[in-house]
C-alpha positions as CSV (number, residue, x, y, z in Angstrom):
1,M,0.0,0.0,0.0
2,T,1.4,3.4,-1.0
3,Q,1.8,6.4,1.2
4,R,-1.0,8.1,-0.7
5,E,-3.3,5.2,-0.1
6,Q,-2.5,5.0,3.6
7,S,-3.2,8.7,4.2
8,P,-7.1,8.7,4.2
9,A,-7.1,5.8,6.6
10,R,-4.8,7.6,9.0
11,L,-6.8,10.8,8.7
12,L,-10.0,8.9,9.5
13,G,-8.3,7.2,12.5
14,L,-7.0,10.5,13.8
15,C,-10.5,12.1,13.6
16,Y,-12.0,9.2,15.6
17,L,-9.2,9.4,18.1
18,L,-9.8,13.2,18.6
19,A,-13.6,12.5,18.9
20,G,-12.9,9.9,21.6
21,L,-10.6,12.2,23.5
22,G,-13.1,15.0,23.2
23,W,-15.9,12.9,24.6
24,F,-13.6,11.7,27.5
25,F,-12.7,15.2,28.6
26,Y,-16.2,16.4,28.2
27,C,-17.4,13.6,30.6
28,L,-14.5,14.3,32.9
29,L,-15.5,18.0,33.1
30,G,-19.1,16.9,33.8
31,C,-17.9,14.8,36.7
32,G,-16.0,17.8,38.1
33,V,-19.1,20.0,37.8
34,M,-21.2,17.4,39.6
35,L,-18.7,17.0,42.4
36,Y,-18.6,20.8,42.8
37,H,-22.3,21.0,43.2
38,K,-22.4,18.1,45.6
39,A,-19.8,19.7,47.7
40,S,-21.7,23.0,47.6
41,G,-24.9,21.3,48.9
42,D,-27.1,22.5,46.0
43,M,-27.4,19.1,44.3
44,P,-30.2,17.2,46.2
45,Q,-30.6,13.5,45.9
46,L,-34.1,12.7,47.2
47,T,-37.4,11.1,46.4
48,L,-40.6,13.1,46.4
49,S,-43.8,11.3,47.1
50,A,-47.2,12.3,45.8
51,R,-47.7,14.4,49.0
52,D,-44.7,16.5,48.1
53,L,-46.1,17.4,44.7
54,T,-48.9,19.6,43.5
55,M,-51.3,17.6,41.3
56,E,-53.6,18.9,38.6
57,S,-56.2,16.9,36.8
58,F,-55.6,13.8,39.1
59,V,-57.9,12.2,41.6
60,N,-56.9,9.6,44.2
61,Y,-58.9,6.4,43.9
62,N,-59.6,6.6,47.7
63,D,-61.7,9.6,46.9
64,L,-63.8,7.9,44.3
65,E,-67.0,6.3,45.4
66,W,-67.8,4.2,42.4
67,Q,-64.4,3.1,41.2
68,T,-61.7,1.1,42.9
69,A,-57.9,1.1,42.3
70,P,-56.4,-1.7,40.2
71,E,-54.5,-2.9,43.3
72,P,-54.8,-2.0,47.0
73,G,-52.8,1.0,48.1
74,D,-52.9,4.7,48.6
75,D,-50.6,5.5,45.6
76,W,-53.2,5.0,42.8
77,Y,-54.4,8.0,40.9
78,L,-56.7,8.5,37.9
79,S,-56.0,11.3,35.4
80,T,-59.2,13.2,34.7
81,D,-58.3,14.9,31.4
82,N,-55.6,14.6,28.7
83,D,-53.3,17.1,30.2
84,P,-52.6,16.1,33.9
85,K,-49.6,17.6,35.6
86,L,-47.4,17.2,38.6
87,Y,-45.6,20.3,40.0
88,W,-42.6,20.8,42.2
89,E,-40.9,24.0,43.3
90,A,-37.5,24.3,45.1
91,A,-37.9,25.3,48.7
92,G,-37.7,29.0,49.3
93,E,-37.3,29.6,45.5
94,V,-33.6,28.6,45.9
95,P,-32.6,26.8,42.7
96,V,-31.0,23.4,42.8
97,Y,-28.7,21.6,40.4
98,L,-30.3,18.7,38.5
99,E,-28.7,16.3,36.1
100,T,-31.5,13.7,35.9
101,V,-35.0,13.2,37.2
102,R,-36.7,9.9,37.4
103,L,-40.5,9.4,37.5
104,N,-41.7,6.1,39.1
105,A,-45.2,5.7,37.6
106,L,-46.8,2.4,36.7
107,H,-49.5,3.0,34.1
108,R,-52.3,0.5,33.6
109,L,-53.2,1.9,30.2
110,P,-51.1,3.4,27.4
111,A,-50.0,6.8,28.6
112,G,-48.9,8.5,25.4
113,S,-46.0,10.9,25.8
114,V,-44.4,11.5,29.2
115,A,-42.6,14.8,29.4
116,L,-41.0,17.2,31.9
117,Y,-40.7,21.0,31.8
118,Y,-38.3,23.0,33.9
119,R,-38.1,26.6,34.9
120,L,-34.8,28.4,35.4
121,P,-34.2,30.9,38.2
122,G,-36.2,34.1,37.6
123,Q,-38.6,32.5,35.2
124,T,-42.3,32.3,35.9
125,E,-43.7,30.3,33.0
126,Y,-43.0,26.9,31.4
127,T,-42.1,26.8,27.7
128,E,-41.7,24.3,25.0
129,A,-38.1,25.3,24.7
130,Q,-37.4,23.8,28.1
131,K,-39.1,20.5,27.7
132,V,-37.5,17.0,28.0
133,Y,-39.1,13.8,26.9
134,A,-38.7,10.7,29.0
135,A,-36.6,7.7,28.3
136,C,-38.3,4.5,29.6
137,T,-35.5,2.9,31.6
138,G,-37.5,0.2,33.2
139,E,-41.0,-1.0,34.0
140,G,-42.8,2.0,35.4
141,E,-39.6,4.1,35.3
142,Y,-39.2,7.2,33.2
143,T,-35.9,9.1,33.2
144,F,-35.4,12.7,32.1
145,D,-31.9,13.9,31.3
146,L,-31.6,17.7,32.0
147,G,-27.9,17.8,31.2
148,G,-27.0,19.5,34.4
149,R,-28.5,22.9,35.1
150,M,-29.8,25.0,38.0
151,V,-33.6,24.6,38.2
152,A,-36.2,26.5,40.2
153,A,-39.2,24.4,39.4
154,L,-40.4,21.3,37.6
155,R,-43.6,20.2,35.8
156,V,-44.1,16.6,34.8
157,D,-46.8,15.5,32.4
158,P,-47.2,11.8,33.2
159,D,-49.7,11.0,30.4
160,S,-51.3,12.7,27.5
161,V,-54.4,10.6,27.1
162,G,-56.5,11.0,30.2
163,G,-58.4,8.3,32.2
164,V,-55.2,6.4,32.9
165,P,-54.9,4.6,36.2
166,T,-51.4,5.3,37.5
167,R,-49.5,4.3,40.6
168,F,-47.0,7.0,41.7
169,T,-44.2,5.8,43.9
170,G,-42.0,8.8,43.7
171,L,-40.3,11.6,41.7
172,V,-36.5,11.1,42.2
173,L,-34.2,14.1,41.9
174,N,-30.7,13.2,40.8
175,P,-31.1,9.4,41.3
176,T,-28.0,7.6,42.4
177,G,-26.1,5.8,39.6
178,A,-22.7,4.3,38.8
179,W,-20.3,7.1,38.1
180,F,-18.6,5.3,35.2
181,L,-21.9,5.2,33.2
182,R,-21.4,8.9,32.6
183,F,-18.7,7.9,30.1
184,W,-21.0,5.6,28.1
185,P,-22.6,7.5,25.3
186,T,-26.4,7.7,24.9
187,G,-28.1,7.0,21.5
188,G,-27.7,10.6,20.3
189,A,-24.1,10.8,21.4
190,W,-23.3,7.5,19.6
191,L,-24.6,9.0,16.4
192,L,-22.4,12.0,16.8
193,L,-19.3,10.1,17.8
194,L,-19.7,7.7,14.9
195,G,-20.8,10.1,12.2
196,L,-19.0,13.4,12.8
197,P,-15.4,12.0,12.6
198,A,-16.2,10.3,9.3
199,L,-17.7,13.5,8.0
200,A,-14.8,15.6,9.2
201,A,-12.3,13.1,7.6
202,A,-14.1,13.3,4.3
203,L,-14.2,17.1,4.3
204,L,-10.5,17.4,5.3
205,G,-9.6,14.9,2.6
206,E,-11.5,16.9,0.0
207,A,-9.9,20.1,1.2
208,R,-6.5,18.6,1.0
209,G,-7.2,17.3,-2.5
210,I,-8.4,20.7,-3.7
211,R,-5.3,22.4,-2.1
212,G,-3.0,19.9,-3.9
213,F,-4.8,20.6,-7.2
214,L,-4.4,24.4,-6.8
215,E,-0.8,24.1,-5.9
216,R,0.1,21.8,-8.7
217,K,2.1,23.6,-11.4
218,P,0.8,23.6,-14.9
219,G,2.3,20.9,-17.0
220,K,3.5,18.9,-14.0
221,E,3.0,15.2,-14.6
222,L,0.3,13.7,-12.5
223,S,1.6,11.1,-10.0
């Protein structure tokens, strides 16, 4: 294999190496930020029960005379329209640092989309620009990745259908997880890590070819 034939492969390998190093240091920086907020005391790790949340368009089965919960227990709720909500606000309006939020909600009917909205310090309204869709990470377990930010309040939409029997067992702020999983890319990160280096290598190869063509002297024999 000639030097010219080897060059594109080396360029592609270099781009993937740089992408891997960039991801590693990005995750390392995220670990540092997390440790800083833990040390500062503004990164809570706690589980909020239904009593800690403000509910809208939900009714507890214990308050229904003609309907009974799918299973015994005080945690069963029924959504009364197609836009039920759960609200939580930081105590004393002091913002907290959130990386992930996990909703433990067992639906007995298809729930449609499950989403979370967050308000930043100083904001008074929830907007579509600050919306995170849930990733189903287990049976009755929905995880929202906020990416690490200071948050003043949350709104969770547990279903978008209405009439869904749901058992709420907690809204978990910053659930505990293995630290090394931070370095494992998610689906979107995998696409970037696999696609961008190849695209960058192709563009750099083309740019180098164009540069070589422009610098070639007229009449010079092609190699």
